[in-house]
N, C-alpha and C positions, 0 to 999 in steps of 0.2 A: 504494500500500500504506500502511496506517495505521501511524504510528510513535508510540512512547511518548515523553512529555515527560520532561524531566530529573527532575522530582519523582517520577514513577512509577519511573524507573530507580533513583533513590536509595533509594526505599522497598524495592524488590525486593532491592537489594544488602544493605540492613540486615537484612531478613528472612532472607536466605541466611546471613549471618554469624551471626545469633542461632541459627538452626537448626543450623548446623555446630557451634557451641559446645555446644548442648544435647546433641547426639549424642555429642560428645567427652566430655562430663561423664558421660553414661550409660556409655560404654565404660570410663572411668576407675573409676567406681563398681563396675562389674562385675568389672574386673580386680583391684580392691583388696579385694573381698569375702572372698577366701580367703587374702589375703596378710597378713603380720604388720605391715606398715607402718602406723604410726599415722595417723589421719585428718588430723592437723595438718601432716603432711609435705607439702613442695612436690610437686604432681602432676607426674609424668613428667619428672623432672629430666633436663636435657640434651636433651629432646625438642623439636624445632623447632615442634611443634604446641602447646607449653605456652601456654595462653591468657593467662598473665600475663607472657609474654616481651615485650620491647619491640615486636617486630614485630606482635603481636596486641593488646597492651594498649590502645593508643590507640583502636582500633576498637570497644572495649567501653565507652568513657568518654563520658558526657554532661558536657561542660565547662560549669560552672554559675555563674551570677551572678543571684541573685534578691533581693538586698538592695534595699529600697525607695529607698535613696539612690544607687543605681548611676547614674553619669552617662553621657552619650553617649560620652565619651572612654573610659570603662572598658568600655563595651559594645563599642566598636571594638577595644580591646585584646583582649577576650575572643575576638572573631572572628578577629583576627590570630593569636592563639595556637592556636585551633582549626584554622585553615588550615595553620599550620606543622607541627603534630603529627598532623594528620589524625584528629582526634577524631570519634567517631560523630556528635555533634551539639553545638550550644550550647543550653543550657536557660535560657530567659529569661522574664520577664513579658511579657504580650501587647503592651504598649506599645512594646516593642523589636523585635517580630518583623519588620516590614517593613524596618527598618534592617539587621538581621542578614541577612535573605534577600538584600538587595541586595549586601552586602559579601561574602557567601559564595557567590554565584552562580558555578557552574562549578568549585567546589573539591571537591565530593563530601561536604562536611560538611553535615548536615541542620540545620534550625532546629526546636527543640522548644519549645513554649509551655506554660506552666502555666495551668490552668483551675480556677476556683473556689478560688483559692489565697490564703492557706494554710489557711483554716478549713473549706472544703467546705460551708458553710452556706447558700450562695446557692440560690435556687429553680432547678429544672431548666431552665426557660426561659432564665434568665440565663446558665447554663453553656453551653447550646446556642448562644445568640447569641454569646457570647465565643469559643466554639470555631469557629464558622463564620467569624467575622471573622479569627481567627488563621490559619485555613486559607487564606482569601482573600489574606492578607498574605504568605503564603509558608511557613508552618509545615507540616511533613509528619509531625510527631510531636506529640502532646498528652499532658501529664501532668495528669490531673484528680484533685481530692481528693473522696473519697466524702462523702456526708452522714453524718458520724460520729454525730450525735445520733440520726438515724433508725435507724442500725444498732444503737446501744446501747438504743434503745427497742423493738427487735424488729420494726421495720417493714421487713421484707425486700422487700416489693413496691416501696416507694418507692426503696430503695437500688438495686434491680435496674433499675427504670425510669430512674432518674437516670443510671446508667452506660450503659444501652442507648441512651438518647437521644443522648448524646455519641458513642457508638460508631457510630451510624448516620450522624452528621455526618462522622465520620472515614472511614467506608467509602465514602461518596459521593465523597470526594476521594482515595481510596486512601492514607490516612494511618494511622499507628499510634496506638493509644491505650494509655497506661499509667495504671493506677488506683492512686492513693496511698491507703494504708490508715491512715496515722499509727499505726503498730503500738504505740507506747509508750502510747497511750491505750486500748488494747483488751485484753480478756482473750484467752486462747488460743482459746476457743470462738468469740469474735467475729472473731478473725483468720481462723479456718477458714471461718466463714460469709461473711466479706467476700470471700475468695478464690473461694469457690464462686459467689457472686453475680456477681463480675467475669467469671468464666469463662462463666457462663450468659448474661451480657449481651453477650458478643462482644468483650470487651477483648483486647488482644494481650499485655499485661504486667500484673503486679501489682508495686507499688513499696512499700517499707517506710515511708518517712517524707518529710515536707516539708523537714526541716532546721530548722523553726521550732517544733517541738513540744517536749515534755519529754524526748525521747530520740531517738537516731538509729538507724542500722542495727545489728543484732547478728547474729552468725553463727547463733544459735539461731532467730531470726525468719526469716532467709533460708532455712534448712533446712526450717522448717515450711511456709513459702510454697511452696517447691519441691515438697515432698511432696504438698501439696493440689492444686496446679495441674497437676502432672505435667511430663513432659519437653518437650512441644510448645509450652507457653506461656512467655513471658519472665518473668523475675524481676529487678527492678531494686533494687539496694541503694543507699540514699542516706541521708545524714545522719551527719556525724562521720567520714567516710572521708578520712584525711589522709596516709596513708603507703602504701608499696608492700606492707608486711606486712598492712595493713588490706584492701587490694584482693585479695591472694592468699587471705586468710581468707574473704572474701565469695564469691569464685569457687569455692573448695573446698566451700563450703556450698551452692552451687547458683545463684549469681547469674550472669545472662547479660548484664547491663548494670550499670554503675557510675555513680552521680551524684556528682560531686565538684567543689568549687571549688578544691581544691589539686591539680588535674590536672597542671599544669606541674611542680610539685615532685615529684609521683609519677613522672612520665616521666623527669625528671632522675635520680631515684633508680634507676629501672629500667635506665637507660642506663649506669650506672657499671660499669666492668669488674669 
């Protein structure tokens, strides 16, 4: 009988967790529609299914280190922390993927690699080549930056093809694709268009920011992205998320994944009595 490898099992587990959170958010939104509780209130206080409780929080976080000066020692520490807290993934530049995959083997924490990062201006062929190498090295999630200039020029076909090409590489290896919009550079109409194109092209998530642009995640952007892509697609909030309050705000707005470099600090805050 054919058995699935560890990467396939990890990917399925991630998808189940994301779908569960999306369904929970739908239920919370439905329940709150007729209630006087303000939208900024903590969802389901006291409920063991609260997505921002310590038991669930770690599984929503991509523990991130993308600084160009990151050393091998710092990457090893990132992986050690991810294994300790059971974060969803470590998010790193492609040069570190193989090292992370080796250290995290058997832990249940995925390796996520950035593609076309942080500008998104590489040609599609270069992005696909980088994606395939990262997948061969052990990544099972990719965060790619869209071609921002093409989007702002109205070249929808190029943006769609760019995403779809990387999406096909991911699908061939049963990997997840998250599409970074760099929302702070876009108008509201451009954000909507980018989400629609990512969805059409077969991406699994849309993501707010690289963390290297002029602004990070905002609750308003997360809510907009969630409205456009609907409940079945993932929304990752990233950029400037440093506290538990930030995380709760993003989840309440519709985020199903959080990208953060302050993940350990956030977990320590969440674990306080």
